[in-house]
C-alpha positions as CSV (number, residue, x, y, z in Angstrom):
1,M,49.1,31.5,207.6
2,V,49.5,27.9,208.7
3,A,48.7,25.3,206.0
4,W,45.9,23.5,207.9
5,K,44.2,26.9,208.5
6,I,44.2,27.5,204.8
7,L,42.7,24.0,204.2
8,Q,40.0,24.8,206.8
9,A,39.2,28.1,205.2
10,V,39.0,26.5,201.7
11,G,36.9,23.6,203.0
12,S,34.5,25.9,204.9
13,G,34.3,28.2,201.9
14,A,33.3,25.4,199.7
15,Y,30.8,24.0,202.2
16,A,29.0,27.2,203.4
17,P,27.2,28.3,200.2
18,L,25.9,24.8,199.6
19,A,25.1,23.8,203.2
20,H,21.4,24.6,203.3
21,S,20.5,24.7,199.6
22,I,22.1,21.3,198.6
23,F,23.3,19.3,201.6
24,G,20.2,20.0,203.8
25,N,17.7,19.7,201.0
26,V,15.8,16.4,201.1
27,L,14.6,16.9,197.5
28,F,18.1,16.0,196.3
29,S,18.9,12.3,196.5
30,G,21.3,11.2,199.2
31,S,23.8,9.8,196.7
32,L,23.9,13.2,194.8
33,R,24.4,15.1,198.0
34,T,27.2,12.6,199.0
35,C,28.8,12.9,195.6
36,L,28.8,16.7,195.7
37,L,30.1,16.8,199.3
38,K,33.0,14.5,198.4
39,S,33.9,16.1,195.1
40,L,33.5,19.8,196.1
41,V,34.1,20.0,199.8
42,H,36.3,17.1,200.9
43,N,38.6,17.3,197.9
44,A,39.2,21.0,198.7
45,L,39.5,20.3,202.4
46,L,41.9,17.3,202.1
47,F,44.0,18.5,199.2
48,N,47.5,17.2,199.8
49,A,46.7,16.4,203.4
50,H,48.2,13.0,203.0
51,V,51.7,14.4,202.6
52,R,51.6,16.6,205.7
53,V,52.5,15.5,209.2
54,M,49.5,16.7,211.2
55,H,49.2,17.0,215.0
56,R,46.0,16.4,217.0
57,R,44.8,20.0,216.9
58,E,45.1,20.1,213.1
59,L,43.2,16.9,212.7
60,C,40.5,18.1,215.0
61,V,40.0,21.2,212.9
62,L,39.9,19.2,209.6
63,N,37.5,16.7,211.2
64,G,35.2,19.5,212.3
65,V,34.7,20.8,208.7
66,Y,34.5,17.2,207.4
67,M,31.9,16.2,209.9
68,R,29.8,19.3,209.4
69,G,28.9,18.2,205.9
70,V,28.4,14.6,206.8
71,R,26.1,15.6,209.7
72,K,24.1,17.9,207.4
73,I,23.6,15.1,204.8
74,A,22.6,12.6,207.6
75,G,20.2,15.2,209.1
76,L,21.9,14.9,212.5
77,V,23.4,18.4,213.1
78,R,25.0,19.0,216.4
79,Y,22.9,21.7,218.0
80,T,21.8,19.9,221.2
81,S,23.9,18.2,223.9
82,G,22.3,14.8,223.4
83,S,23.1,14.6,219.7
84,A,24.7,11.6,218.0
85,T,28.5,11.2,218.2
86,D,30.7,11.5,215.1
87,L,31.2,7.8,215.0
88,E,27.4,7.1,215.0
89,V,26.9,9.7,212.3
90,R,29.7,8.3,210.1
91,V,28.3,4.7,210.5
92,L,24.8,5.9,209.6
93,A,25.9,7.9,206.6
94,Y,28.6,5.3,205.4
95,F,31.4,7.8,205.6
96,P,35.0,6.9,206.6
97,S,36.9,8.9,209.2
98,V,39.3,11.7,208.2
99,D,42.2,9.5,209.2
100,C,41.0,6.7,207.0
101,V,40.6,9.1,204.0
102,R,44.2,10.4,204.6
103,F,45.6,6.9,204.8
104,R,43.9,5.9,201.6
105,Q,45.3,9.0,199.9
106,R,48.7,8.1,201.3
107,L,48.5,4.5,199.9
108,N,47.4,5.8,196.5
109,Y,50.3,8.3,196.6
110,L,52.9,5.5,197.2
């Protein structure tokens, strides 16, 4: 199996059980949901992603899983055609892009 497909499966596997009960639950604070998303889902999804050379398709797949959690926390899931763009959701939720996270990891790695 291709490495990025494994990362996608691991990230989705970490996200799916918590999607509705934690990330979509407004009873939890936004900072707690953000902390859990970053520590549980994004760390599993982006594990060693900074050392891989990824093509456009691979980044799109990782971005899809990444943005699913960010959208759930922001309350702007993409079910309608007129929903907010990824950039608008990231700005609203104060999340960097997947590329930015990978570049930060790469700089820390050096």
